[in-house]
N, C-alpha and C positions, 0 to 999 in steps of 0.2 A: 543358895550359893552366894558367897561374899565377893563383891567386885571391888578391886582396889581403885581409889580415885586416880584419875588420869594424871600422870606426871606433867608438870609444866602448866597446869591450869592457872589462869590469871596472868600469864605472861603475854606481852604483846606479840602479835604474829610477826615472825621474822621476815616474811617475804610475801609476794603476791601469788595468787593462784596461777598454776601452770608453769612454775619455774622448772619442775622436773621434766615436763614435756619439752621445755625450751632447750635444756641442755642435752636431753636424749636425742633430739632431732637436729641439733646444731651441727652443721658440717664445716663450720669455719675453723681452720687450724689456728693454733696459737703461733705467734711470730717465731718462737723457738723451734717449732716442729714443722712449719709449713715448708713443702718442697720448693726449691728455687729453680726457675726456668733458666736453662743455660743454652738454648738453641738446639739445632738439629743434632749435633754430636756432643752436646754438653760442654763445649769449649768455653772457658771463662778465664780471662787473663786480666791482670791489673799491673800497672807500672809501678815499680818500687825502687829502692836504693840498695847500695852495698851488694851488687849483683854477684861479684866474685865470692864474697864471704858467704852468701847464702847458698850459692852453688856448691862451694866446698863443704858446707855443713850438710847439705842434702845428699852428697855423694860420698861422704866420708866413711861410712860403715855399711856393710851389706845386710845388716839386720833390719829390724822393724824401724819404721820412720819415727824420727824424733818429734817432739811437740813443736819445735820451731819449724821443722819441715812441713808438718801438717797444716800449720797456720800461715805458711809463706804463700802469699797471693801474687808474687811477682811472676813475670813470664819465665824467668830462669827457674824459680822454685817449682812452678807448674810443670815445666819440661823435665826437671829432675825427677819429680814424682812419676811422670809418665814413663820414664826409662826404668825406674826401680820397682814400682808397685803395680801389680796387675789390677787396675781399678778403672774408674771412670776417665781419668786423665789419659791412660794408655789407650782405652777404647776410642776416645775422641781423636787422639793422634792417628791411630790406625785408620779410622773412618775418613779423616781428612786426607790422608795420603792416598787412600783408595779412590776417593772422589777426584782428586787431582789426576791420578793415573787414568781413570776412566774418561775424564774430560779431554785429556791430551790425546789418548788413542782415538776417541770419537772424532776429534778435530782433524787428526792426520788422515784417518780413513776417508772422511768427507771431502777433504781438500785435495789430498795427494792421490788417492785411489779412485774415488768416485767423481772427483772434480766437480762438486756441486757448487753453483754460483754463490749462494748465500747460506753457508753451513752453520749458522750460529745456533740453530735449534739442536744440533747433534750434541755438542758439549753441554748445553743447558740441560737437556734431558738426561744425559749421563750423570751429571752431578746430583740431580734430584732423585735419581733412582738408587743411589748408594744410601739406603735408608737404615733405620735402626734395627730392622730384622730382615731376614731373607724373604719371609712371607710378604712383608710390605713392599719389597722391591718387585717381586713377581706381580703382586696385585697392582702396584703403581705402574708397571709396564703396560698392563692391559688398559688401565684408566687413562694413562697419558696418550697412548696411541688413539684410543677411542675419542678422547676430547679433541685432539688436534684434527682427527679425521672429520668429526662433526663440524668443527670450525671451518675446515676447508670446504666441505659440502655446502654449508650455510653461505659462505662467501661466494662460491660459484653460482649458487641459485639466485642470490640477491643481485649479483652483477649482471646476470642475464635478464632478470625480470624487472629491475628497477632502473630507470634511465639515469637519474641524477646520482653522482658519486656521494654527495653529502647525505642524501636521503638513504641511499644504500648502506652507508656507514652507520647511520643512526639505527636503522632496522637491524643490521647485523649485531651491533653491540647490545641492543635491547633484548633481542631474541636469544642471542648467545649467552648473555648473563643469566637470563631466566632458565634456559635449558641446562646451564652448568650447575644449577641447584639440584639436579637429579642426583640422588644419593649414590647411584652406581658409578658416577664420575669421581666421587670422593673429593679429595683436595685438588685434583687436576681439573675440576669443572670450570674454574675461572678461565681456562685456556680455550674453551669453546668460543667465547666472545672475543678474547684477545687475539686468537689466531685469525678469526674472521676480520677483525678490525685491521690487523696488519696487512692482510692480503688486499682488502679494499683500498686502504690508504696508499699502498705501494703500486696499485693499478695492475696487479698480476692475477686477479681473481678470474679473469677470462682466459688465462693461458694454461691449458691442461698440463703442459710439461712442468711448469713451475709449481703448479699445485701438487703434482706428483713428487717433486723434489722436497716440498715441505713435509709430506708424509714420510718419505724415505729418510730424511734427516732425523725426524723425531723417532722413528722406529729404530734406526741405527743407534742413536745415542742412548735410548732407553734400554735396548738390548745389551749394549756394552756395560752400562751401569749395573743392570741386574745381574749379569754374568760375573762381573768383578766382585760384587758384594756376596754372591753365592759361593764363589770358588776361592777367593783370597781371604783367609781368616774371617769366615762369616761370623757376625757378632753374636755373642751370647751374653746373658745378663744374670748369671747365677750369683755374682757378687752382690747385686742389689737384693736378691732374695735372701741371702744369708744375713745381710745387714738389717733388712726389714724384720727378719725373724728375731734377731737379738734385741732390736729396739722395742718391738712390740711386746716381747716376753717381759722385758724389764719394766716397761710402762704398766702393763697389766698387773704384774706382781706388786709394784709399789702402790698402785691404786687399791689393791686388795688389802695390803698392809695398813694403809691409811684408814680404810673402812673398818678393819679389825680393831684398830685403836679407838675409833669413835664408838663402836658398839660396846667396847669394854668399859666405857665411862660409867660412873655411878648415876649420872643424870643424863637425860636426853640432850644431845648437842643442840645448842641454840643457833649456832652459826655453822652451816655446812657449805659456805661459799667456796672455801678452798677445795673441798671435795668435788664440788660441781665443776670448778675450773680444771681440776686434774682430770676429771672424767671427759671434759671436752677435748683436752689434749690427747687422751688415749683414743678418743673417737677419730681424731685427725690421723693418728698413727695407724689405725685400722684402715682408713681410706688409702694411705700411702702403701700399706702392705697389700691391699687388694690390687692396686695399680701395678706394683712390682710383680705380683704373682701372675697377672694377666700378661705383662710384657715378657716375662720369662717363659711362659708357656708358648706365646707367639714366637719367641726367639728360637725355640727348638723346632718349629714347623719348617720343613724343607731344608733343614740345616744339616750339612754334612758332619758337623762336630757335635751333634745333639747328644751323643753318648759320653762326651767328655765330662769330667768332674765339674768343670766350669759352667755346665748347663744348669746347675742348681737343683737337680732332680731330688737329691737327698734332703733338701730343705723344704720341698714343696708340701709334704704332708704335715710336718710340724707347724708350718706357717698356716696351713688350712685349719688346723686344730685351734691355734691361737685366735684366728679371725672368728671362728665359730664360738669362742668363749665370750665375745663381746656382748651379745644380746643378754645372756643371763647375768653378766657382771653389771650391765646397765640396769637391769631389773632389780638386782640386789641393792644398788645405790638408791634407786627410787623407793624401795621398800624401807630402807633406813630413814629416808627423809619423810615418808608417809607416816611412820610410826612415831616420829619425834618432833614434827614441825609445828602443828597447829592444834588448837582446841577442838575444832569441828571435824577432825579426822575420826574415823570409826575405830581405829586401833590404838591400843596403849603400848607403851614401852615395856618390853618383857622384864621379868624379875632378874636380879643380878646374877644368880647362879646359872640361869638359862642363857643370859648374855655372855657369860664367861665361856660356856661351851661353844656358843655360836662364834665368838671371837677366835677361839682356838681353831675351829673348823676353817674359818676364812684364812687364818694364818697358814694352816696346812695347805690350803688351796694355792696360796701365793708361792709356797715352796715348790709345789707340783708344777705350777706354770713355768717357773724358772727351769725346771728339769726338761720340760717339753722342748725348749729352744735348743738343747744339745741333742742333735740327731742321734738316735740309737741308745740314748741313756734311759734306763728304766725310771718310771715315775711311781713313787711310793704313795699309795692312797690308802694304806691299811688303817692308819690312825684317823684319817679323814672319814672313812666309812664308819668307824666305831663312833666318832663324835656325831655323825649324821644320824645314826641309829638311836643314839641317846636322846637327841633332840626330838626325833619323831615319836619316840616312846613318851616323852614328856607331853607332847601335844595331845595325846589321847588318854593320858592317865592322871596328869597333875591338875585336878579340878580346882584345887585351892588357888591356882594362879588367877582365876577369873577369866571370863570369856574375852574381854578386850585384850588382856595381855597375851592370851593364847593365840588370838587372831593376829596380833602384832608379831609374835614369834613365828607364826606360820607364814606370814608374808615374806619374812626374811629367810626362812628355812627352804622354801620352795626354789628360789633361784640358786641357792647353795646346792640343793640336790641336782639341779640341771647342770651345774658346773661339774660336779662329781661324775655325772653320766657322760658328759662330753669328754672328760679326761679319760674315762674308762674306755670309750669307744674311739679313741684317737687313731 
């Protein structure tokens, strides 16, 4: 059996060991793709100029938003998008209005109806219970009441057992903050220590009536916030799911096209840094898509509007398919690097006609990935199956290729087969 010399022999090694592991495991998003934190309701405003002109441009036509409107970061431009486009701006505006309404109702009930002496906890709890999903509001209600109740109990116990107020305060804060780390309290755990601290410092920890008022205020505000969030336009996040599906499909398809072009070259690519950087960007898109899928599923839990088109249910399966494509795509890129990067690798670059078939297969897979993003659109895999069958026949019949080249072809064909199978089982 004649074995072809390894392509690239004598070339300096282009990188250090472990680069492929580095990019495959790298979870850092590129600056262009990293999601931006915008607060509890996603509200993000910036002050600008020409307010009247920008508002007129934003509200001029009922159709799709113009480029100037989409990039207008002024308060008026943001507000115009919230009125016209059902997206993150409108959802932020609705949630802010709901929180305002819940806090006002909680304050009026606590002061005018129940006549509580210090009702500040009622509107506070109401605001924080108007959360991103109905499920979080219900869960937060339980956690908030439990945390405040634990803080009240801790303060009452310390006030009776510890004679000095300063010592009691120190013990309550220390024990309360430690107890608040219990995962069952969630983000409300901080209020175990804070509630106890307030009661000790105000000197009300030994008065049962005032302790009961604190619990009543918290329960009242939390109940109003959770009810308002559940009954008045409960939030859905289907738009995020649709956007994540489109972005991830485009990113995966472009990555496969780049890989196809590299495989089609006459010589092994010496510099695959651009491919690795593109793969890191796609990995960040996968993480964003996973977060969007989780938030959307949570948003439908206990939601009275969960059967609406805005729930994003018709995009959930396509996005799941795209997320599942990432592992074989990353394996394909690692295989391309393994077969072409260094002299001490066990595999050789495949022969040109084999690479041509493989490049055509990868290009077909890129087209199929784009079709997946369109919910309900059929995905044509006929040509891809034929190309895959041709490559697999060559692996077992073309003995003239030589063992190293056949092994190299096999390392790239296997993840391509996994991609075809994932697309078939979508």
